[in-house]
N, C-alpha and C positions, 0 to 999 in steps of 0.2 A: 645369498641368504642374508637377511637382515634381522634385526631384533624383533620385528613384527611377525615374521614367518615362523619363528620358533614357538611362540604361544599359540598361534593359529594351528600349527601342526599338532601341538599337544592337545588342544581342545578337540580337534577332529579325531585324534586317536582315542582320547578319553571317551568321547561320545560313542564311538564305534564299539569300544570295550563294554560300555554300559548297555548298549542296544543289542548286542549279540545274544545274550541269554533271553532277553525279552522277545526278540524275533523267533527264537527257537521254541518258546513256550506258546506265544500268541500267534505266531505267523506275522506276515507283513500287514501292519495295521496303520490306517490313516491317523489314528489318534497318537500312535507312537511317532509317526512322521511329523505331526504338529508339535509334539513335545520336543523332538530333536530340533526343529526349526526355532522354537522359542529358546531352547538352551543355547543355540548358536547366536541368536540375536542378543541374549543377555551377555554372553561372553564377548561378543563384538562390541557391545556398549561399554562393558567394563574395561576391555582392553583398548578401546577406541580404535578398533580395527574395522575399517570400512568394507574390506573384502569379506570378512566374516558376516557383517551385517547384510551385505548384498546376497551372499550365499543363503543366509537365513531367509531373506525375502523370497528368493527363488524357491526355496524348499517349502515355504509357507504356501505360496501360490500352487505349487505342484500338489501338496497334500490336500489343499482345498478342492482342486479340480478332481483329484482321485475320489475324494469324499462325495463330491457332487455326482460324479459318474456312477459311483456305487449306489447312491440313492436313486438315481434315474434308472439304473439297471434293476433294482429291487422293485421300483414302481412298475417298470415294464413287465417284469415277471408276474407281478400281481395282476396286471391287466390281462396278460396272456392267460393266466389261470382262470380269471373271471370269464374271459371270452370262451375258453374251453368249456367251462361249466354251462354257460348260457347256450353254447352250440349243442352240447349234449342234451340239455333240456328241450331245445327246439327240435332236435332230432327225435327224441322220445315223443314229443307232442305230435310231430309230423307223422311218425309211424302209427301212433294211436289214431290220428285223424285219417290216415290212409286205410287202416283196418276198419275203422267205422264206416268210411266211405264205401269200401268194398262190400261190407255187409249190407249197407243200404242199397247199393247197386243190385245186389243179388235179389233182395226183396222186391225191388222195382221191376226187375226182369220177370219174376214170377207173376206179378200183377199185370205186367204189360201183355203177357200172353192172353190174359182174360179180357183186357179192354184196350182199345186203340188209343183212347184219350190218355190213359196212364202211360202209354209208350212215349207220347209227345212230351209229357211232363218230365219223364225220366231223361230224355235226351237233353232238355234244357238244364236239368240238374247236373248232368255229366259235363256239359259245357262250362257251367259255373265252377265245378270242381277243378276242371282243367285250368281255368283262369287262376284259381286260388293256388293250385300247385305250381303254376308258372310264376306267380308272384312270390310264393315261398322259395322257389328255386332262385329267383333273382335276388331275394333277400339273403339267401345263403351264399350266393356268389359275392355279394357286397360285403358280407361278414368275412368271408375268406380273404377278400382284397384288403380289408382293414387289418386282418390278422397278419397278412404278409407285410404290410406297412409297419406294423408294430415290430415284427421280427427284424425287418431291415433297419429300423431305428436302433434296436438292441445291438445288432451287429456293428452299426456305426459307433455306438457308445463303447463297445468292447474294443474297437480299433483305436478310439481316442485314449482309452485307458492303457492299451498296449503302448501307444506312442509316449504317454506320460511315464510309463514304467521304463521305457528305453531311455528317455531323457534323464530320469533319475539314475539309472545305471551309468549313463555317461558322466553325470556329475560325480558319482562315487568313484568311477574309474579315474576321473580327472584328479580328484582329491588323493587317491592312492598313488597315482603317478607322481604327483607333486611331492607327496610325502617321501616316496622312494628317491626322487631326485635330491630332496633335501638331506635325507639320510646318507646318500652316496656322497654328497658334497661335504657333509660333516666328516665322514670317514676319510675322504681324500684329504681334507684339511688336517685331520689328526695325524695321518701318515706323513704329511709334509712337515708338520710341527714336531 
């Protein structure tokens, strides 16, 4: 232990004490992470402690990445919701179109019984409707594929966020282990003294 590690441990302990009630009230927040990184940077500058400044830099980067991941996740959720609304609208329109087509087909069938020419026209109309339904089905498949891609991207972003959270937990555990070693060293030194 040297004279630099004592202030560093004090700064870390003080920040943890200040952060604890904030985390309890607000939950884990990227703005609180940024504030902690800035507090460590200021303390590192004031104490001329490069380790504290490097730690602040790492925490700044981690908070920025978590914030970016959160923004991307929110954007993805909005896109998913929009896609769901659009899919529902298309489904309603398609159902209405199918009902309309069914009613028209029935009318054509009645007229077809009376005239042969009307029967040929109805067959051509049915073929057109089938093509449209096929195109609508292809469009629905394409939309479903795009939706899967959006969901896959969301899962990827969640995995990145989880990795960042694990990295932060490792940093916190490292700080805590360091503090415990320093405390044990001081206690041992006091016993010898």
